[in-house]
C-alpha positions in Angstrom: -3.9 5.8 -6.9 -5.7 8.0 -9.4 -3.8 6.4 -12.3 -4.6 2.9 -11.0 -8.4 3.7 -11.0 -8.1 4.9 -14.6 -6.9 1.5 -15.7 -9.4 -0.4 -13.5 -7.1 -1.3 -10.6 -8.3 -1.1 -7.0 -6.1 0.8 -4.4 -4.9 -2.5 -2.9 -4.0 -3.9 -6.4 -2.0 -0.7 -7.1 -0.2 -0.9 -3.8 0.6 -4.5 -4.5 2.0 -3.8 -7.9 3.9 -0.8 -6.5 5.5 -2.9 -3.8 7.6 -4.7 -6.4 9.2 -1.4 -7.4 10.6 -0.4 -4.0 13.7 -1.9 -2.3 12.8 -1.6 1.4 9.5 -1.7 3.2 8.4 1.9 3.8 8.9 1.6 7.6 12.6 1.3 6.9 12.7 4.1 4.4 11.7 4.4 0.8 14.6 3.9 -1.6 13.6 3.9 -5.2 15.6 2.2 -7.9 18.7 4.2 -8.7 18.6 6.3 -5.5 21.3 6.4 -3.0 21.5 7.3 0.7 24.1 7.2 3.4 22.1 5.0 5.6 21.2 1.3 5.0 17.8 1.9 6.5 17.0 5.6 5.9 14.1 5.8 8.2 16.0 4.0 11.0 19.4 5.6 11.4 20.4 4.0 14.7 19.3 1.3 17.1 17.6 3.7 19.4 15.3 4.7 16.6 14.7 1.0 16.0 14.1 0.1 19.6 14.3 2.7 22.4 13.3 -0.1 24.9 10.2 1.7 26.1 7.6 -0.7 24.5 5.9 2.2 22.8 8.2 4.2 20.5 10.5 3.1 17.9 10.1 1.5 14.5 10.1 -2.1 15.9 7.1 -1.3 18.2 5.3 0.5 15.3 5.7 -2.6 13.1 4.5 -5.0 15.8 1.5 -2.9 16.8 0.6 -2.5 13.1 0.7 -6.3 12.7 -1.5 -6.7 15.7 -4.0 -4.0 14.5 -4.3 -5.5 11.0 -4.2 -9.2 11.8 -7.9 -9.8 12.3 -8.9 -7.5 9.5 -6.6 -9.3 7.0 -7.8 -12.7 8.1 -11.5 -11.5 7.7 -10.8 -10.1 4.2 -9.2 -13.4 3.1 -12.1 -15.4 4.5 -14.7 -13.1 2.9 -13.0 -13.0 -0.5 -12.6 -16.8 -0.9 -15.7 -18.1 0.9 -17.9 -15.9 -1.3 -16.8 -17.8 -4.4 -16.4 -21.2 -2.7 -12.6 -21.4 -2.9 -11.8 -23.1 0.4 -8.4 -24.4 -0.6 -7.4 -20.9 -1.8 -8.7 -19.4 1.5 -6.5 -22.0 3.4 -3.5 -21.1 1.3 -4.0 -17.4 1.7 -4.5 -17.7 5.5 -1.3 -19.8 5.7 0.7 -17.3 3.7 -0.6 -14.5 5.9 0.4 -16.4 9.0 3.9 -17.2 7.7 4.5 -13.6 6.6 3.5 -12.3 10.0 5.7 -14.9 11.7 8.6 -13.8 9.4 8.2 -10.2 10.3 8.0 -10.9 14.1 11.1 -13.2 13.9 13.0 -10.6 11.9 12.2 -8.0 14.6 13.3 -10.3 17.4 16.5 -11.3 15.5 17.5 -7.7 14.9 17.4 -7.0 18.7 19.2 -10.2 19.5 21.9 -9.8 16.9 22.6 -6.1 17.9 23.0 -7.0 21.5 25.2 -10.0 20.7 27.5 -7.8 18.6 27.8 -5.3 21.5 28.4 -7.9 24.1 30.6 -10.4 22.3 32.8 -8.1 20.2 34.5 -4.8 20.6 31.9 -3.1 18.3 30.6 0.3 19.2 26.9 0.8 19.1 27.3 2.6 15.8 29.4 -0.2 14.2 26.9 -2.8 15.4 24.0 -0.9 13.9 25.9 -0.4 10.7 26.5 -4.1 10.3 22.9 -5.1 11.3 21.3 -2.5 9.1 23.5 -3.5 6.1 22.4 -7.2 6.6 18.7 -6.3 6.7 19.2 -4.1 3.6 20.9 -6.9 1.8 18.2 -9.4 2.8 15.5 -7.1 1.2 17.7 -6.7 -1.9 17.7 -10.5 -2.3 14.0 -10.8 -1.7 13.4 -8.1 -4.2 15.4 -9.9 -6.9 13.1 -12.9 -6.6 10.0 -10.7 -6.5 11.0 -9.0 -9.7 11.5 -12.4 -11.5 7.9 -13.3 -10.6 6.6 -9.8 -11.3 8.2 -9.7 -14.8 7.1 -13.3 -15.7 4.0 -14.3 -17.7 1.8 -17.3 -17.1 3.3 -19.2 -20.1 6.7 -18.9 -18.4 5.7 -21.7 -16.0 5.7 -25.4 -16.9 2.2 -26.7 -17.6 0.7 -23.2 -18.2 -1.2 -22.6 -21.4 
């Protein structure tokens, strides 16, 4: 963050810019471009680490409790930022984007559980094979999302129709 301050960026701006450079969200394990690992989700090597079914431990519960903890704070920051300058439409858009992002994460967490258990129950997959398939799908999904993020990150305003 020191370098960001030297060029006039806030910590949140630096984190946002840095997020375009990583493949997976940090809760799944940091993999930088060009790095390799044996696991599709390095911080979550098996389903038990994802969801030990205790409602407290596990990466899934960490994600959900983090979303709950930050939800009000993020909404308030959005409201304060845009209301201060009278940009009501921008505030509405930002709040909607926040809500949709939160919904996506919650639905992804639920889908991961459901798909894992479906694989175990409806196929002859071992728990290890089911996790390998599930984690490879999640990894691929974030690869595809990153491809689109990089296109936007590397573009310039004049790349868009109607821009000066």
